[in-house]
DRENLO-333402 format. One line per 2 residues: number of its first residue (from 1); for each residue y, x, z of C-alpha. Coordinates in steps of 0.001 Angstrom, whole numbers, plus 500000, padded with zeros to 6 digits. Example, Ala and Ser with C-alpha at 12.3 -4.5 7.8 and 13.67 -1.06 7.14 Angstrom:
<sites>
1) 495500:512300:507800 ~ 498940:513670:507140
</sites>
This chain:
<sites>
1) 931391:674927:420041 ~ 932724:676581:423182
3) 930865:675405:426276 ~ 933691:676837:428397
5) 935944:673911:427418 ~ 933792:671587:429506
7) 935528:672742:432710 ~ 939209:672826:433572
9) 941286:675732:432252 ~ 941739:677439:435610
11) 938362:676924:437251 ~ 936311:679983:438198
13) 935827:682287:435220 ~ 932391:682935:433748
15) 932926:686326:432115 ~ 929285:686569:431043
17) 929406:683258:429152 ~ 932780:684196:427635
19) 931444:687517:426353 ~ 928338:685872:424880
21) 930454:683367:422950 ~ 932820:686109:421752
23) 929905:688195:420447 ~ 928560:685202:418504
25) 932021:684477:417122 ~ 932490:688102:416066
27) 929126:688012:414257 ~ 930255:684798:412530
29) 933499:686338:411258 ~ 931846:689606:410218
31) 929438:687553:408116 ~ 931922:685206:406459
33) 935192:687210:406212 ~ 934986:690368:404099
35) 938215:692007:405408 ~ 937103:691447:408996
37) 933666:692836:408167 ~ 935386:696032:406994
39) 937469:696163:410196 ~ 934370:695692:412351
41) 932483:698316:410373 ~ 935323:700839:410743
43) 935265:700195:414494 ~ 931486:700948:414487
45) 930842:697719:416324 ~ 927299:696830:417261
47) 926475:693607:419153 ~ 923802:695451:421112
49) 926283:697970:422510 ~ 928928:695466:423687
51) 929217:695441:427476 ~ 932745:694055:427875
53) 935247:692033:425857 ~ 937258:695215:425292
55) 934336:696612:423235 ~ 934820:693957:420533
57) 936766:694702:417319 ~ 940208:693152:416900
59) 942771:692415:414188 ~ 946379:693590:414455
61) 948733:690610:414326 ~ 950720:692101:411433
63) 947729:691856:409107 ~ 948002:688064:409039
65) 951381:688450:407312 ~ 949926:690625:404596
67) 946699:688956:403550 ~ 944648:685789:403860
69) 941996:686209:406527 ~ 939569:683325:406171
71) 935990:682900:407349 ~ 934446:680540:404846
73) 930889:679334:405415 ~ 929805:676847:402717
75) 930336:673841:405010 ~ 933896:674782:406056
77) 936438:671985:405769 ~ 940005:673341:405845
79) 942271:670608:407184 ~ 945674:672315:407236
81) 947617:675567:406995 ~ 949966:676589:409805
83) 952934:678738:408809 ~ 954855:680850:411296
85) 958627:680931:411255 ~ 959899:684408:410473
87) 963167:686282:410622 ~ 961831:688935:408226
89) 960975:686536:405393 ~ 957237:687193:405733
91) 955221:684472:407453 ~ 951719:684356:408793
93) 949637:681625:407157 ~ 946668:680523:409216
95) 944090:678141:407765 ~ 942630:675710:410258
97) 939175:674299:409730 ~ 938129:670968:411204
99) 936088:672426:414084 ~ 938756:674914:415190
101) 941442:672265:414957 ~ 939482:669919:417204
103) 938755:672638:419779 ~ 942321:673908:419790
105) 943712:670412:420347 ~ 941395:669981:423321
107) 942469:673398:424634 ~ 946228:672870:424436
109) 945871:669392:425925 ~ 943889:670711:428877
111) 946249:673631:429541 ~ 949523:671724:429194
113) 948156:668726:431077 ~ 947552:671012:434041
115) 951271:671838:434100 ~ 953018:668598:433054
117) 950454:666023:434176 ~ 948495:663662:431962
119) 950544:660483:432388 ~ 951956:659135:429136
121) 955694:658914:428544 ~ 958089:659122:425564
123) 958019:662535:423872 ~ 961381:663779:422604
125) 961042:666552:420018 ~ 964007:668773:419192
127) 963075:668960:415531 ~ 963358:666769:412448
129) 960815:664199:411315 ~ 961098:665881:407902
131) 959080:668768:409356 ~ 956020:666487:409380
133) 956261:665604:405725 ~ 954542:668589:404158
135) 951149:667896:402725 ~ 948419:669905:404467
137) 950933:672460:405755 ~ 952790:672550:409062
139) 955204:674935:410735 ~ 954184:676547:414005
141) 957142:674809:415598 ~ 955979:671320:414720
143) 952372:672125:415647 ~ 953569:673208:419095
145) 955407:669921:419511 ~ 952405:667889:418368
147) 950207:669571:420988 ~ 951996:667277:423455
149) 951288:664096:421513 ~ 948265:663144:423709
151) 950759:662644:426561 ~ 953158:660502:424515
153) 953627:656744:424376 ~ 956022:657269:421449
155) 957440:660309:419647 ~ 961162:660618:418890
157) 962485:663384:416623 ~ 966029:664064:417782
159) 967382:666445:415118 ~ 968574:665281:411722
161) 968448:668832:410364 ~ 965721:671135:411785
163) 967915:674180:411133 ~ 970963:672751:412907
165) 970747:672370:416712 ~ 974030:670443:416614
167) 972508:667634:414527 ~ 971260:665751:417594
169) 970829:662056:416853 ~ 972174:660159:419862
171) 970780:656876:418517 ~ 967229:658276:418734
173) 967846:659429:422284 ~ 969154:655981:423197
175) 965960:654413:421811 ~ 963827:656718:423960
177) 965853:655899:427063 ~ 965195:652167:426639
179) 961680:652750:427942 ~ 963081:653239:431441
181) 960337:655795:432205 ~ 960002:659522:432759
183) 960456:661713:429687 ~ 958730:664672:428042
185) 960977:666973:425987 ~ 959839:669808:423696
187) 961864:672387:421804 ~ 961986:676053:420926
189) 963848:677757:423765 ~ 967049:678491:421865
191) 967101:675052:420231 ~ 966592:673337:423600
193) 969547:675299:424949 ~ 971897:674612:422048
195) 970806:671034:421300 ~ 970361:669736:424836
197) 972062:671904:427438 ~ 975132:672426:425275
199) 975222:668830:423988 ~ 978261:666745:424799
201) 976355:663621:425808 ~ 978293:660367:426261
203) 978896:659749:429976 ~ 976476:656821:430234
205) 973661:658804:428620 ~ 974286:661843:430836
207) 974162:659577:433879 ~ 970913:658008:432695
209) 969308:661427:432077 ~ 970329:662513:435577
211) 968223:659650:436975 ~ 965090:660446:434939
213) 962293:662808:435841 ~ 962004:664989:432762
215) 959327:667576:431945 ~ 960888:670148:429628
217) 958390:672242:427650 ~ 959651:675142:425561
219) 958369:678270:423844 ~ 959634:681172:421759
221) 963158:682067:420756 ~ 964263:684044:423850
223) 965835:686780:421742 ~ 968612:684436:420620
225) 969255:683413:424219 ~ 969485:687032:425348
227) 972199:687510:422741 ~ 974308:684882:424561
229) 973303:686250:428001 ~ 971069:683380:429100
231) 968167:684356:431342 ~ 965222:682286:432586
233) 966897:681293:435834 ~ 970134:680134:434198
235) 968116:678263:431574 ~ 966026:676373:434148
237) 968984:675653:436408 ~ 971015:674167:433571
239) 968214:671788:432616 ~ 967231:670740:436127
241) 970786:670228:437395 ~ 971293:667455:434822
243) 967917:665744:435412 ~ 966147:663766:438127
245) 964807:665469:441291 ~ 961188:665416:440062
247) 961963:667248:436826 ~ 960291:670515:435786
249) 960593:673246:433167 ~ 957478:674759:431579
251) 957940:677924:429528 ~ 954855:679032:427623
253) 953873:681990:425474 ~ 951513:681857:422515
255) 950916:682984:418931 ~ 950642:680968:415738
257) 947601:683159:415048 ~ 945944:681627:418116
259) 946851:677953:417991 ~ 945694:675991:421024
261) 945854:678972:423397 ~ 949066:678942:425412
263) 950040:680799:428564 ~ 952498:678768:430686
265) 954623:680472:433296 ~ 953798:679081:436737
267) 956294:678615:439550 ~ 955210:681962:441045
269) 955977:683962:437896 ~ 952454:684391:436473
271) 951124:683522:433032 ~ 947639:682150:433483
273) 944680:682711:431159 ~ 942366:679720:430517
275) 938668:680373:431031 ~ 937932:680142:427271
277) 940414:682947:426549 ~ 941150:686442:427776
279) 943947:689011:427787 ~ 943388:692747:427527
281) 946172:695287:428020 ~ 945856:698402:425830
283) 947692:701697:425867 ~ 949919:701653:422763
285) 949048:705241:421861 ~ 945338:705508:422609
287) 944432:701767:422468 ~ 942321:702268:425555
289) 942123:699196:427843 ~ 944226:699439:430991
291) 943311:697945:434352 ~ 946879:698426:435579
293) 950234:699384:434155 ~ 952166:698305:431092
295) 950597:698123:427639 ~ 950105:696143:424469
297) 948573:692675:424805 ~ 945353:691744:423033
299) 944629:688004:423068 ~ 941106:686604:422721
301) 939648:683101:422505 ~ 936350:681367:421741
303) 937858:678589:419585 ~ 938729:680205:416225
305) 936025:679702:413600 ~ 937950:679384:410313
307) 939814:682684:410600 ~ 939241:685870:412658
309) 942045:684918:415052 ~ 939624:685158:417947
311) 940691:688718:418839 ~ 944286:689712:418014
313) 946258:692785:419046 ~ 949864:691630:419441
315) 953170:693475:419364 ~ 954009:692165:422830
317) 953965:694203:426012 ~ 952650:693093:429372
319) 950613:693975:432422 ~ 947754:692354:434295
321) 948523:690996:437761 ~ 946076:691681:440606
323) 944519:689131:442933 ~ 944862:685363:442965
325) 948107:683509:442392 ~ 949745:681505:445167
327) 949883:678507:442807 ~ 946118:678077:443322
329) 945030:678586:439707 ~ 942020:680867:439375
331) 941246:683452:436735 ~ 943203:686225:435120
333) 946956:686267:435007 ~ 949560:688550:433502
335) 953246:689284:433169 ~ 954923:689274:429759
337) 957381:692173:429502 ~ 958830:692147:425987
339) 958250:693584:422534 ~ 956752:696879:421432
341) 959768:699153:420684 ~ 960944:698734:417074
343) 958460:695930:416450 ~ 959458:693243:413983
345) 961192:690298:415640 ~ 958824:687340:415334
347) 960333:683987:414529 ~ 957970:681736:416455
349) 957109:683611:419607 ~ 959601:686396:420155
351) 960306:687143:423775
</sites>
């Protein structure tokens, strides 16, 4: 179990402890996952010669769409499978064991709590309750919403049809508003825009929402918003102009392959890395790690035991940001820049 979780996500980093846990986790996956053992062997990895996180072997994110990557010690208890949404028809399927699931829940709660606060309030989910009714299998979208459940007094699913942003159920919204308290709202970015910003709320409901402090949390789906010429600033302004003065918008980036690790965008434009994770930027041609400049993002975490999702090379581009952020959060931070040219559009986390 990661000892790094015992402190807040943005306390001082302990790179030595992080590297030690990552080496142990890599040994674990090389022992119990045959495909990862082959990857590690091809990379000529040797625990004794690892001096930095960038020396560790990694898995390309596309491999999770093509084969089952599972680390299966005899005592593993798989509790659920998380399935990514996909525009290509091919989804990643990530098996979550009990230990990883528990650690990842603690991680997402700690990270998101730092941005939205830990007070409990009604959680409004722009999805359908039907999305919960799959035995032992959940979509990445619903798992992202449920990461906010620790902050919820009640959960209201506002869509009748998860595929139809226009199927907003006003009666459910009215029930949530009866609490008279602040609200927490989650949706994929494009669904939040079409279901909420573009909704034709009755006048009395619109007036009530304008009096409430609302924390909007959203992720993924920016490609569809770019197609209708909506940028981050217009998105935030539209939400905040119709909400109470203490409202906020939290946009976060993450992968279904690394559940529990999310990178919210702070008010100063940085995406912050929790101390139990790391981000490496690699040159897309040579795969050499870059201290500065634009490259391909590799995401790492110390929480993934059931599958070798602990070190994943993404198809997203970014760059590390120097120095400390004015928001006061410590540790590494980065800027997300877009997709690798000609990369497949990902359904759950495209930017």
